[in-house]
N, C-alpha and C positions, 0 to 999 in steps of 0.2 A: 365789354360787350363779346360776346362768345365767335364772331366770324362767321364765314361761310363754311356750311354741313360739307363733311366730307362726300365727294362721291364714288361711292361701292363700285362702280366700274373701272374706276383707277386701280384700286386692289385687286379686281378681276384679272387686267391688261399684266399687273405686276406678278400676279400667283401663275397665271399663264406661261408667262416665257421666264419666270423663274421654275415651272417646271419642267418647260425644255431645255432652258441649261445643265439642268440637276440631271438631264438621260442624256446629253456631251459629254458632261467634263464634272469632275468633283466639288464637289461642293464649297473647298476651298478655294476652286481657282475663278469661283462666282464672284463679280466686281456691284458695290453699288452702282460704280460709271456705264460697268456694262448692260446694267439694266436700265437705269436712266436711258442711255442710247437707242438700245432694242427696243423699245417704250414708247420712245420722243417723251416721255414723263419726266421733268426736273428735279435732282439729286433734292432740291429743297424738300419739294411737295413727297419727294419717298420719305425722307427725313423729317418731316411734320409727322407723320405717321408709325413710323418706326426708327426706331432708334438707332438699329443696327442690323447688321443681316439676319444675325439672327433671332434677335423675335423678328423677324419678317419669316425666317422660314418656321420654326414654331408655330406662328399666326396661322400661316398657310395648311400647317399640316390640323389644327384644330378647325380650321373651315371646315378642310375637307372631315375630317369628323364626326362635326357635328349632328345630332339628326340622324344618324343613319343603322341606329339600333329599332331593331322593334324584334318583342318580343311577343310569341304568340301559343306561348303556355305550352310548351312540349321543351318538359323540361332537360333531356338530352339535345336535342334538333335545334333549342334556344342557345345550349350552352357553348355548340359546334360552329353554329353557324356564327357565333361572336369570333371564335377563336380563331376560324377560319377568316374574316373580316380583317384583324387586329394581325395576323402573321400574314396576309400580302400588304396592308397598309406598311409593316415596317420593313416587308421585305423590295421595296421600292425604289427610286433613288431618294424620295422625297423621307420615307422612314427612316433612309441609312443617315442619310445628312441628322438628321433628329436626334437619331441616337450617337451620333458623333461631335456634336453640337450640346447633349447633355453629359456625358462623358467626360468634356475637355472644356466647358462652360465654370469658370467656378459664378461664378455670380449668381447668388440665392436669389434674387427675384424673377430670374427668366424657372428656373426650376421650379419655384414654387409655383408659378403661373401655369406652367408642365402639367404641375404635381396637381392645384385646384382643376384645370378647366381640363386634365383629358384622362389622369391614370387616375386619379379619385373620382368621378363619377362612370368612369368604367366600372372599375370596383361597384358601386353604388349600383351599376343594370345587370352583373353578376352576381351580388348579392339577394336581388330581387329574383335571380328565376336559382341561384339556388334555396330559396328561403321556400318554393315548394318542397324538396326532400331534403336537407340538412338541416338540421338545428342549428335555431343562433349562436350556440357559442362553439357551434363546430365550423362555421361559415366562413371563418377570417383564413384559418388552416386549410377551408378546403380551396379557397382563391388562390391561396397562394404556392397549391403543390400544382396548380391547373399555369399558372403563371410564368413561376420560377423554369419548367423545360423549355416552355417557350424565349422566356427572352435568356437562356441559357445559350438556347439554340441559334438563334438571330444573331448573336453575341459571338458564338464560338465558331458552328458548322450549321451556317444557313441552309445549306442544302439537304438536309434529317428533314426539314418542316413542311413533309407533304401534307395531302388530307390523309392520306393513309395515317403518321405517327399520328397526330395532332391526333382522329379519330379511335388507335389503340390506348391514347396518352391519356383520351376523357376517359373511356371504358375505364381504365385501370383503375384509377383516381377517383371515380364516386364507386368501383368496387369497392374498396377500401372504406366507403363510408356508408353503402348501403351494397351489405355482401350478397345478397338473394336480388343483385338487380342485374336485367339482360339488355343487353341491345345489338 
């Protein structure tokens, strides 16, 4: 017997509260007890949905980013829009918490969940965009050259990640593959 279906409104209430808490305090300070008390949702209900806070935060992140990519068929503009969106997600408290979880959590299943449901899916969308102008055998290198400076700066110096920086970096990477391209 499967039991009662999970009410999606409960997840939304928890995500809203978790988002507010992340704005006010570091990820490490947030507890399931605090979430349960603030949302008036029992800890048992929370633990039926997620095994721990890390899994909850990764799921919240995935819930937020799924279905938000729009490809218009404009090579540079589509790439630029995706990179801006990605950067903005990671520079917010939720994105910072996800980075902290991925760097400190040794549980492979959580990393695999993130890799399958976000990172690989995001790469596939970038591959679709890149396929307009970049030969297939070079697409992975092209994508790595776009991702690398963004992730480096997210970790080391996030203040660098301005719209202009992303624009200039993208132009530079594209020109290394398509020298006569101008944007």
